[in-house]
PDB file as gemmi writes it, atoms N, CA and C in Angstrom:
CRYST1    1.000    1.000    1.000  90.00  90.00  90.00 P 1                      
ATOM      1  N   UNK A   1      88.652  50.520  66.183  1.00  0.00           N  
ATOM      2  CA  UNK A   1      87.870  51.145  67.415  1.00  0.00           C  
ATOM      3  C   UNK A   1      89.217  52.058  68.337  1.00  0.00           C  
ATOM      4  N   UNK A   2      90.114  51.624  68.106  1.00  0.00           N  
ATOM      5  CA  UNK A   2      91.399  52.099  68.806  1.00  0.00           C  
ATOM      6  C   UNK A   2      91.340  53.355  68.461  1.00  0.00           C  
ATOM      7  N   UNK A   3      91.434  53.092  66.539  1.00  0.00           N  
ATOM      8  CA  UNK A   3      92.041  54.418  65.981  1.00  0.00           C  
ATOM      9  C   UNK A   3      90.424  56.093  66.380  1.00  0.00           C  
ATOM     10  N   UNK A   4      89.511  55.422  66.380  1.00  0.00           N  
ATOM     11  CA  UNK A   4      88.230  56.535  67.116  1.00  0.00           C  
ATOM     12  C   UNK A   4      88.937  56.780  67.831  1.00  0.00           C  
ATOM     13  N   UNK A   5      88.868  55.982  69.382  1.00  0.00           N  
ATOM     14  CA  UNK A   5      89.604  56.493  70.648  1.00  0.00           C  
ATOM     15  C   UNK A   5      90.683  57.180  70.556  1.00  0.00           C  
ATOM     16  N   UNK A   6      91.690  57.252  69.799  1.00  0.00           N  
ATOM     17  CA  UNK A   6      93.070  58.180  69.407  1.00  0.00           C  
ATOM     18  C   UNK A   6      92.339  59.669  68.839  1.00  0.00           C  
ATOM     19  N   UNK A   7      91.214  59.766  68.103  1.00  0.00           N  
ATOM     20  CA  UNK A   7      90.845  60.907  67.294  1.00  0.00           C  
ATOM     21  C   UNK A   7      90.206  61.612  68.323  1.00  0.00           C  
ATOM     22  N   UNK A   8      89.064  60.899  68.980  1.00  0.00           N  
ATOM     23  CA  UNK A   8      88.301  61.682  70.323  1.00  0.00           C  
ATOM     24  C   UNK A   8      89.058  62.251  71.367  1.00  0.00           C  
ATOM     25  N   UNK A   9      90.682  61.857  71.706  1.00  0.00           N  
ATOM     26  CA  UNK A   9      91.555  61.971  72.885  1.00  0.00           C  
ATOM     27  C   UNK A   9      92.236  63.455  71.953  1.00  0.00           C  
ATOM     28  N   UNK A  10      92.451  62.898  71.269  1.00  0.00           N  
ATOM     29  CA  UNK A  10      93.308  64.227  70.431  1.00  0.00           C  
ATOM     30  C   UNK A  10      92.727  65.473  69.687  1.00  0.00           C  
ATOM     31  N   UNK A  11      91.179  65.154  69.507  1.00  0.00           N  
ATOM     32  CA  UNK A  11      90.226  66.475  69.513  1.00  0.00           C  
ATOM     33  C   UNK A  11      89.794  67.247  70.793  1.00  0.00           C  
ATOM     34  N   UNK A  12      90.076  66.216  71.834  1.00  0.00           N  
ATOM     35  CA  UNK A  12      89.487  66.970  73.423  1.00  0.00           C  
ATOM     36  C   UNK A  12      90.870  67.762  73.917  1.00  0.00           C  
ATOM     37  N   UNK A  13      91.921  66.864  73.152  1.00  0.00           N  
ATOM     38  CA  UNK A  13      93.534  67.613  73.980  1.00  0.00           C  
ATOM     39  C   UNK A  13      93.695  69.038  73.160  1.00  0.00           C  
ATOM     40  N   UNK A  14      93.349  69.200  71.563  1.00  0.00           N  
ATOM     41  CA  UNK A  14      93.442  70.446  70.942  1.00  0.00           C  
ATOM     42  C   UNK A  14      92.302  71.221  71.509  1.00  0.00           C  
ATOM     43  N   UNK A  15      91.527  71.077  72.119  1.00  0.00           N  
ATOM     44  CA  UNK A  15      90.105  71.996  72.701  1.00  0.00           C  
ATOM     45  C   UNK A  15      90.606  72.821  73.826  1.00  0.00           C  
ATOM     46  N   UNK A  16      91.143  71.293  74.670  1.00  0.00           N  
ATOM     47  CA  UNK A  16      91.130  71.715  75.848  1.00  0.00           C  
ATOM     48  C   UNK A  16      92.385  72.940  75.847  1.00  0.00           C  
ATOM     49  N   UNK A  17      93.251  72.912  75.425  1.00  0.00           N  
ATOM     50  CA  UNK A  17      94.534  73.062  74.783  1.00  0.00           C  
ATOM     51  C   UNK A  17      94.483  74.954  74.588  1.00  0.00           C  
ATOM     52  N   UNK A  18      93.439  74.683  73.073  1.00  0.00           N  
ATOM     53  CA  UNK A  18      92.934  75.996  72.781  1.00  0.00           C  
ATOM     54  C   UNK A  18      92.092  77.377  74.040  1.00  0.00           C  
ATOM     55  N   UNK A  19      91.306  76.443  74.459  1.00  0.00           N  
ATOM     56  CA  UNK A  19      90.526  77.065  75.756  1.00  0.00           C  
ATOM     57  C   UNK A  19      91.607  77.451  76.262  1.00  0.00           C  
ATOM     58  N   UNK A  20      92.563  76.956  76.991  1.00  0.00           N  
ATOM     59  CA  UNK A  20      93.318  77.596  77.734  1.00  0.00           C  
ATOM     60  C   UNK A  20      94.251  78.895  77.365  1.00  0.00           C  
ATOM     61  N   UNK A  21      94.848  78.580  75.717  1.00  0.00           N  
ATOM     62  CA  UNK A  21      95.541  79.939  75.203  1.00  0.00           C  
ATOM     63  C   UNK A  21      94.329  81.420  75.467  1.00  0.00           C  
ATOM     64  N   UNK A  22      93.070  80.672  74.838  1.00  0.00           N  
ATOM     65  CA  UNK A  22      92.014  81.873  74.941  1.00  0.00           C  
ATOM     66  C   UNK A  22      91.770  82.480  76.010  1.00  0.00           C  
ATOM     67  N   UNK A  23      91.945  82.064  76.971  1.00  0.00           N  
ATOM     68  CA  UNK A  23      91.438  82.143  78.504  1.00  0.00           C  
ATOM     69  C   UNK A  23      91.717  83.497  79.134  1.00  0.00           C  
ATOM     70  N   UNK A  24      91.037  84.573  79.440  1.00  0.00           N  
ATOM     71  CA  UNK A  24      92.094  85.273  79.879  1.00  0.00           C  
ATOM     72  C   UNK A  24      92.835  85.197  81.140  1.00  0.00           C  
ATOM     73  N   UNK A  25      94.277  85.709  80.978  1.00  0.00           N  
ATOM     74  CA  UNK A  25      95.010  85.520  82.385  1.00  0.00           C  
ATOM     75  C   UNK A  25      94.849  86.673  83.094  1.00  0.00           C  
ATOM     76  N   UNK A  26      94.367  86.681  84.368  1.00  0.00           N  
ATOM     77  CA  UNK A  26      94.645  87.873  84.976  1.00  0.00           C  
ATOM     78  C   UNK A  26      96.360  88.682  85.334  1.00  0.00           C  
ATOM     79  N   UNK A  27      96.220  89.858  85.199  1.00  0.00           N  
ATOM     80  CA  UNK A  27      97.523  90.389  85.434  1.00  0.00           C  
ATOM     81  C   UNK A  27      97.802  90.327  86.592  1.00  0.00           C  
ATOM     82  N   UNK A  28      97.087  90.853  87.696  1.00  0.00           N  
ATOM     83  CA  UNK A  28      96.972  91.199  88.604  1.00  0.00           C  
ATOM     84  C   UNK A  28      96.485  89.936  89.328  1.00  0.00           C  
ATOM     85  N   UNK A  29      96.779  89.909  91.027  1.00  0.00           N  
ATOM     86  CA  UNK A  29      96.242  89.175  91.840  1.00  0.00           C  
ATOM     87  C   UNK A  29      95.311  90.106  92.901  1.00  0.00           C  
ATOM     88  N   UNK A  30      94.151  89.365  93.227  1.00  0.00           N  
ATOM     89  CA  UNK A  30      93.094  90.145  94.077  1.00  0.00           C  
ATOM     90  C   UNK A  30      93.598  90.950  94.762  1.00  0.00           C  
ATOM     91  N   UNK A  31      94.605  90.472  95.753  1.00  0.00           N  
ATOM     92  CA  UNK A  31      95.271  91.201  96.744  1.00  0.00           C  
ATOM     93  C   UNK A  31      95.849  92.544  96.120  1.00  0.00           C  
ATOM     94  N   UNK A  32      96.410  92.263  94.978  1.00  0.00           N  
ATOM     95  CA  UNK A  32      97.117  93.532  93.895  1.00  0.00           C  
ATOM     96  C   UNK A  32      96.504  94.411  93.780  1.00  0.00           C  
ATOM     97  N   UNK A  33      95.298  94.198  93.025  1.00  0.00           N  
ATOM     98  CA  UNK A  33      94.334  94.828  92.696  1.00  0.00           C  
ATOM     99  C   UNK A  33      93.745  95.701  93.501  1.00  0.00           C  
ATOM    100  N   UNK A  34      93.237  94.934  95.009  1.00  0.00           N  
ATOM    101  CA  UNK A  34      92.680  95.949  95.634  1.00  0.00           C  
ATOM    102  C   UNK A  34      93.568  96.579  97.059  1.00  0.00           C  
ATOM    103  N   UNK A  35      94.841  96.726  96.626  1.00  0.00           N  
ATOM    104  CA  UNK A  35      95.413  96.920  97.844  1.00  0.00           C  
ATOM    105  C   UNK A  35      95.313  98.336  97.520  1.00  0.00           C  
ATOM    106  N   UNK A  36      95.416  99.286  98.979  1.00  0.00           N  
ATOM    107  CA  UNK A  36      95.411 100.512  99.518  1.00  0.00           C  
ATOM    108  C   UNK A  36      96.748 101.008  99.511  1.00  0.00           C  
ATOM    109  N   UNK A  37      96.750 102.285  99.451  1.00  0.00           N  
ATOM    110  CA  UNK A  37      98.027 103.781  99.835  1.00  0.00           C  
ATOM    111  C   UNK A  37      98.098 103.972 101.323  1.00  0.00           C  
ATOM    112  N   UNK A  38      98.954 103.620 102.079  1.00  0.00           N  
ATOM    113  CA  UNK A  38      98.997 103.874 103.516  1.00  0.00           C  
ATOM    114  C   UNK A  38     100.176 104.744 103.651  1.00  0.00           C  
ATOM    115  N   UNK A  39      99.568 106.141 104.206  1.00  0.00           N  
ATOM    116  CA  UNK A  39     100.747 107.161 104.223  1.00  0.00           C  
ATOM    117  C   UNK A  39     100.924 107.466 105.692  1.00  0.00           C  
ATOM    118  N   UNK A  40     101.409 107.349 106.481  1.00  0.00           N  
ATOM    119  CA  UNK A  40     102.110 107.084 107.815  1.00  0.00           C  
ATOM    120  C   UNK A  40     102.705 108.331 108.022  1.00  0.00           C  
ATOM    121  N   UNK A  41     102.845 109.479 109.405  1.00  0.00           N  
ATOM    122  CA  UNK A  41     103.371 109.912 109.595  1.00  0.00           C  
ATOM    123  C   UNK A  41     103.795 109.759 110.845  1.00  0.00           C  
ATOM    124  N   UNK A  42     104.907 110.204 111.691  1.00  0.00           N  
ATOM    125  CA  UNK A  42     104.589 110.198 113.047  1.00  0.00           C  
ATOM    126  C   UNK A  42     105.776 111.455 113.464  1.00  0.00           C  
ATOM    127  N   UNK A  43     105.145 112.123 114.644  1.00  0.00           N  
ATOM    128  CA  UNK A  43     106.137 113.174 115.097  1.00  0.00           C  
ATOM    129  C   UNK A  43     106.363 113.177 116.705  1.00  0.00           C  
ATOM    130  N   UNK A  44     107.220 113.668 117.430  1.00  0.00           N  
ATOM    131  CA  UNK A  44     107.322 113.709 118.840  1.00  0.00           C  
ATOM    132  C   UNK A  44     107.855 114.786 119.009  1.00  0.00           C  
ATOM    133  N   UNK A  45     107.189 115.777 120.413  1.00  0.00           N  
ATOM    134  CA  UNK A  45     107.621 116.641 120.892  1.00  0.00           C  
ATOM    135  C   UNK A  45     107.829 116.816 122.123  1.00  0.00           C  
ATOM    136  N   UNK A  46     108.794 116.881 122.996  1.00  0.00           N  
ATOM    137  CA  UNK A  46     109.164 116.767 124.432  1.00  0.00           C  
ATOM    138  C   UNK A  46     109.697 118.158 125.004  1.00  0.00           C  
ATOM    139  N   UNK A  47     109.359 118.409 125.865  1.00  0.00           N  
ATOM    140  CA  UNK A  47     109.475 119.382 126.909  1.00  0.00           C  
ATOM    141  C   UNK A  47     109.850 119.349 128.276  1.00  0.00           C  
ATOM    142  N   UNK A  48     111.003 119.073 128.676  1.00  0.00           N  
ATOM    143  CA  UNK A  48     111.326 118.577 129.737  1.00  0.00           C  
ATOM    144  C   UNK A  48     111.136 117.285 129.745  1.00  0.00           C  
ATOM    145  N   UNK A  49     110.031 116.705 130.951  1.00  0.00           N  
ATOM    146  CA  UNK A  49     109.656 115.142 131.144  1.00  0.00           C  
ATOM    147  C   UNK A  49     108.594 115.414 130.254  1.00  0.00           C  
ATOM    148  N   UNK A  50     107.999 116.106 129.817  1.00  0.00           N  
ATOM    149  CA  UNK A  50     106.447 115.781 128.688  1.00  0.00           C  
ATOM    150  C   UNK A  50     106.711 115.883 127.943  1.00  0.00           C  
ATOM    151  N   UNK A  51     106.699 114.246 126.789  1.00  0.00           N  
ATOM    152  CA  UNK A  51     106.514 114.600 125.855  1.00  0.00           C  
ATOM    153  C   UNK A  51     105.132 113.938 125.329  1.00  0.00           C  
ATOM    154  N   UNK A  52     104.858 114.490 123.873  1.00  0.00           N  
ATOM    155  CA  UNK A  52     103.703 114.654 123.046  1.00  0.00           C  
ATOM    156  C   UNK A  52     103.853 113.804 121.958  1.00  0.00           C  
ATOM    157  N   UNK A  53     103.252 112.858 121.145  1.00  0.00           N  
ATOM    158  CA  UNK A  53     103.522 112.243 119.998  1.00  0.00           C  
ATOM    159  C   UNK A  53     102.148 111.695 119.587  1.00  0.00           C  
ATOM    160  N   UNK A  54     102.661 112.213 118.098  1.00  0.00           N  
ATOM    161  CA  UNK A  54     101.336 111.539 116.805  1.00  0.00           C  
ATOM    162  C   UNK A  54     101.462 111.167 115.943  1.00  0.00           C  
ATOM    163  N   UNK A  55     100.670 109.969 116.118  1.00  0.00           N  
ATOM    164  CA  UNK A  55     100.601 109.383 114.745  1.00  0.00           C  
ATOM    165  C   UNK A  55      99.568 109.208 113.403  1.00  0.00           C  
ATOM    166  N   UNK A  56     100.195 109.895 112.633  1.00  0.00           N  
ATOM    167  CA  UNK A  56      98.870 110.090 111.259  1.00  0.00           C  
ATOM    168  C   UNK A  56      98.960 108.607 110.552  1.00  0.00           C  
ATOM    169  N   UNK A  57      97.889 108.057 110.000  1.00  0.00           N  
ATOM    170  CA  UNK A  57      97.927 107.332 108.856  1.00  0.00           C  
ATOM    171  C   UNK A  57      96.563 107.939 108.032  1.00  0.00           C  
ATOM    172  N   UNK A  58      96.792 108.136 106.708  1.00  0.00           N  
ATOM    173  CA  UNK A  58      95.689 108.752 105.791  1.00  0.00           C  
ATOM    174  C   UNK A  58      95.211 109.524 106.376  1.00  0.00           C  
ATOM    175  N   UNK A  59      96.192 110.735 107.306  1.00  0.00           N  
ATOM    176  CA  UNK A  59      95.200 111.761 107.816  1.00  0.00           C  
ATOM    177  C   UNK A  59      94.331 111.798 109.218  1.00  0.00           C  
ATOM    178  N   UNK A  60      93.878 110.105 109.407  1.00  0.00           N  
ATOM    179  CA  UNK A  60      93.802 109.908 110.697  1.00  0.00           C  
ATOM    180  C   UNK A  60      94.705 109.865 111.797  1.00  0.00           C  
ATOM    181  N   UNK A  61      94.718 110.806 112.559  1.00  0.00           N  
ATOM    182  CA  UNK A  61      95.494 111.000 113.795  1.00  0.00           C  
ATOM    183  C   UNK A  61      95.566 110.895 115.173  1.00  0.00           C  
ATOM    184  N   UNK A  62      95.999 110.423 116.062  1.00  0.00           N  
ATOM    185  CA  UNK A  62      96.242 109.715 116.955  1.00  0.00           C  
ATOM    186  C   UNK A  62      97.432 110.975 118.017  1.00  0.00           C  
ATOM    187  N   UNK A  63      96.839 110.923 119.254  1.00  0.00           N  
ATOM    188  CA  UNK A  63      97.952 111.761 119.607  1.00  0.00           C  
ATOM    189  C   UNK A  63      97.904 111.087 121.025  1.00  0.00           C  
ATOM    190  N   UNK A  64      99.629 111.052 121.811  1.00  0.00           N  
ATOM    191  CA  UNK A  64      99.332 110.436 123.221  1.00  0.00           C  
ATOM    192  C   UNK A  64     100.180 111.293 123.667  1.00  0.00           C  
ATOM    193  N   UNK A  65     100.534 111.067 125.204  1.00  0.00           N  
ATOM    194  CA  UNK A  65     101.186 112.018 126.131  1.00  0.00           C  
ATOM    195  C   UNK A  65     101.751 111.506 127.087  1.00  0.00           C  
ATOM    196  N   UNK A  66     103.145 111.712 127.251  1.00  0.00           N  
ATOM    197  CA  UNK A  66     103.704 111.160 129.043  1.00  0.00           C  
ATOM    198  C   UNK A  66     104.518 111.906 129.200  1.00  0.00           C  
ATOM    199  N   UNK A  67     104.865 111.529 130.648  1.00  0.00           N  
ATOM    200  CA  UNK A  67     105.762 112.493 131.028  1.00  0.00           C  
ATOM    201  C   UNK A  67     106.778 111.578 131.798  1.00  0.00           C  
ATOM    202  N   UNK A  68     108.196 111.520 132.414  1.00  0.00           N  
ATOM    203  CA  UNK A  68     109.020 110.412 132.893  1.00  0.00           C  
ATOM    204  C   UNK A  68     108.480 109.732 133.914  1.00  0.00           C  
ATOM    205  N   UNK A  69     107.054 110.022 134.838  1.00  0.00           N  
ATOM    206  CA  UNK A  69     106.985 108.958 135.564  1.00  0.00           C  
ATOM    207  C   UNK A  69     105.710 108.432 135.616  1.00  0.00           C  
ATOM    208  N   UNK A  70     104.709 109.235 134.661  1.00  0.00           N  
ATOM    209  CA  UNK A  70     103.409 108.695 134.087  1.00  0.00           C  
ATOM    210  C   UNK A  70     102.924 109.009 132.514  1.00  0.00           C  
ATOM    211  N   UNK A  71     102.163 107.501 132.577  1.00  0.00           N  
ATOM    212  CA  UNK A  71     101.840 107.369 131.229  1.00  0.00           C  
ATOM    213  C   UNK A  71     100.674 107.901 131.059  1.00  0.00           C  
ATOM    214  N   UNK A  72     100.143 108.508 130.204  1.00  0.00           N  
ATOM    215  CA  UNK A  72      99.101 109.288 129.805  1.00  0.00           C  
ATOM    216  C   UNK A  72      97.987 108.472 128.228  1.00  0.00           C  
ATOM    217  N   UNK A  73      97.129 108.100 128.542  1.00  0.00           N  
ATOM    218  CA  UNK A  73      96.648 108.264 127.124  1.00  0.00           C  
ATOM    219  C   UNK A  73      96.744 106.420 127.301  1.00  0.00           C  
ATOM    220  N   UNK A  74      97.177 105.772 128.348  1.00  0.00           N  
ATOM    221  CA  UNK A  74      97.762 104.290 127.559  1.00  0.00           C  
ATOM    222  C   UNK A  74      96.656 102.994 127.680  1.00  0.00           C  
ATOM    223  N   UNK A  75      97.220 102.404 126.444  1.00  0.00           N  
ATOM    224  CA  UNK A  75      95.689 101.280 126.568  1.00  0.00           C  
ATOM    225  C   UNK A  75      95.897 100.469 127.446  1.00  0.00           C  
ATOM    226  N   UNK A  76      97.162 100.405 128.648  1.00  0.00           N  
ATOM    227  CA  UNK A  76      97.274  98.864 129.293  1.00  0.00           C  
ATOM    228  C   UNK A  76      96.464  99.804 130.957  1.00  0.00           C  
ATOM    229  N   UNK A  77      95.781  98.557 131.276  1.00  0.00           N  
ATOM    230  CA  UNK A  77      95.284  98.794 132.543  1.00  0.00           C  
ATOM    231  C   UNK A  77      95.955  99.034 134.072  1.00  0.00           C  
TER     232      UNK A  77                                                      
END                                                                             
């Protein structure tokens, strides 16, 4: 009886080991496979007290302007 149990366990271990070798192993994780490329560009232009800043991420640009005393287009209340 003990010998039959050893044979069965040996077969189970061999089958599981073979399945692990055959199973495909992904080369990339989910995050690496779905990663996106972001291109960010920033520029500043000042004329006296007035400054204008433009930030673009993948051609989606946002412009903000400020002077030495007042900040325009600010998100602060």
